[in-house]
C-alpha positions in Angstrom: 108.2 71.8 94.1 107.3 75.4 94.4 108.7 77.5 97.3 108.3 81.1 96.2 104.6 82.2 96.4 102.0 82.0 99.0 98.4 81.1 98.2 96.5 82.0 96.0 99.3 82.9 93.7 100.6 79.3 93.7 97.2 77.8 92.8 96.6 80.3 90.1 100.0 79.7 88.5 99.7 75.9 88.9 96.3 75.9 87.2 97.0 78.1 84.2 100.6 77.1 83.4 101.5 73.8 85.0 98.3 71.6 84.7 98.3 71.2 88.5 101.6 69.3 88.4 103.5 71.5 90.9 103.6 70.8 94.7 103.4 73.7 97.1 106.1 73.7 99.7 106.1 77.2 101.2 104.8 77.9 104.6 102.4 80.9 104.7 103.4 84.0 106.5 101.4 85.9 109.1 100.7 89.4 107.8 98.6 92.5 108.7 98.0 93.1 105.0 94.6 92.6 103.4 94.5 89.2 101.7 95.3 88.9 98.0 92.2 90.2 96.2 90.6 91.9 93.2 89.7 95.6 93.2 86.9 95.8 90.7 86.6 99.1 88.8 84.5 100.2 85.9 86.1 100.4 82.4 84.9 103.9 81.9 86.5 106.6 79.7 89.7 104.7 78.7 92.6 106.7 77.3 94.1 104.1 75.1 94.8 101.1 77.4 94.9 103.4 80.5 91.7 103.5 82.6 91.8 106.5 84.9 89.5 104.8 87.5 92.2 102.1 87.9 94.7 104.9 88.8 92.4 106.2 91.4 92.0 102.7 92.9 95.8 102.2 92.8 96.4 105.4 94.7 93.9 104.4 97.4 95.5 100.9 97.7 99.0 102.4 98.0 97.9 104.8 100.7 96.4 101.8 102.6 99.6 99.7 102.2 101.7 102.6 103.4 99.4 102.8 106.5 100.1 99.1 107.1 103.9 100.0 107.0 104.7 98.0 103.9 108.0 99.4 102.5 107.7 100.9 99.0 110.6 98.8 97.8 108.6 95.7 98.7 106.0 96.6 96.0 105.9 95.9 92.3 103.5 97.9 90.1 103.0 96.0 86.8 100.7 96.0 83.8 100.6 94.1 80.5 100.5 97.4 78.6 103.3 100.0 78.2 100.9 103.0 78.0 99.5 101.9 81.4 103.0 101.7 82.8 103.7 105.3 81.8 100.8 106.3 84.2 102.0 103.9 86.9 105.4 105.6 86.7 103.8 109.0 87.3 101.9 107.7 90.3 105.0 106.0 91.5 107.0 109.2 91.4 104.3 111.1 93.1 104.2 108.5 96.0 108.0 108.0 96.0 108.1 104.4 94.9 111.2 102.7 93.4 111.0 103.3 89.7 112.9 100.1 89.1 109.9 98.2 90.5 107.4 99.6 88.0 107.1 98.1 84.5 105.4 95.7 82.2 104.9 92.2 83.3 107.7 91.1 81.0 110.2 93.4 82.8 109.6 91.7 86.1 110.4 88.2 84.8 113.0 86.6 87.2 112.3 89.1 90.0 109.9 89.0 92.9 108.4 91.3 95.6 106.4 90.8 98.7 103.5 92.6 97.1 102.5 92.8 93.4 99.9 95.2 92.2 98.7 94.2 88.7 96.9 97.1 87.0 95.2 95.5 84.0 94.1 98.4 81.8 93.1 97.2 78.4 90.8 100.0 77.1 91.6 99.4 73.5 89.6 97.0 71.5 91.3 93.6 71.4 93.9 94.5 74.1 92.4 92.1 76.7 92.2 89.3 74.1 95.9 89.8 73.3 96.9 89.7 77.0 94.9 86.4 77.3 96.4 84.6 74.3 98.8 82.5 76.3 99.2 81.7 80.0 102.7 83.2 80.1 101.8 86.8 80.8 99.5 86.1 83.6 101.7 83.3 85.0 104.7 85.7 85.2 102.5 88.5 86.8 101.0 86.2 89.4 104.2 84.3 90.3 106.2 87.6 91.0 104.2 88.0 94.2 105.7 86.3 97.2 102.9 87.2 99.8 100.2 89.4 98.3 98.7 90.0 94.8 96.3 92.8 94.2 94.6 93.0 90.8 92.9 96.2 89.7 90.6 96.1 86.7 87.1 95.4 85.4 86.5 91.9 86.7 83.6 91.0 84.5 85.5 92.0 81.4 88.5 89.9 82.3 86.5 86.9 83.6 85.4 86.1 80.1 89.0 85.5 79.0 91.1 82.4 79.1 93.5 82.1 82.0 92.0 85.3 83.6 88.9 83.3 84.3 91.0 81.3 86.8 92.3 84.5 88.3 88.8 86.0 88.8 87.6 82.8 90.5 90.6 82.7 92.9 90.6 86.3 94.0 87.7 87.6 96.1 86.8 91.3 96.2 89.1 93.5 98.1 87.8 93.4 101.7 88.0 97.1 102.4 86.9 98.2 99.0 84.7 101.2 99.1 84.0 103.3 96.1 87.3 102.9 94.2 
């Protein structure tokens, strides 16, 4: 019986890692936050695994969340890749986020936050394939989010990969997405 995550995080985790064997037993909360969703950005001009357009989208999302009065210590910024995390830490410092809540997916294992922002990156050849080898990485990322999960990345690139195909089907486009 699962009592930590709201939908759609529960269903994603249940599908990719538990063969639909878990039972959801957490009442949903009422929130003024946008629903869990995907912010689709182009994979243009990567710098290693860092994709600058993902950083731009992250800044815009963080400003929006602050306007909805979400506390910065209720937000995790995570990525599968260490070089992406270096950039997330810079953005986090700039916006006065708790540096202990910024890291790779693996560093968040056993922790949780109201909001998780997963910045995918993956500009290097084969990086996306590595992240999708096993369900563990995505399961940990998704199941850290208690109430909202926002994913930033090139949706069509990730949709072709095992486990991430489930994620792309479960998350609609960000409702207020403009030109991120």
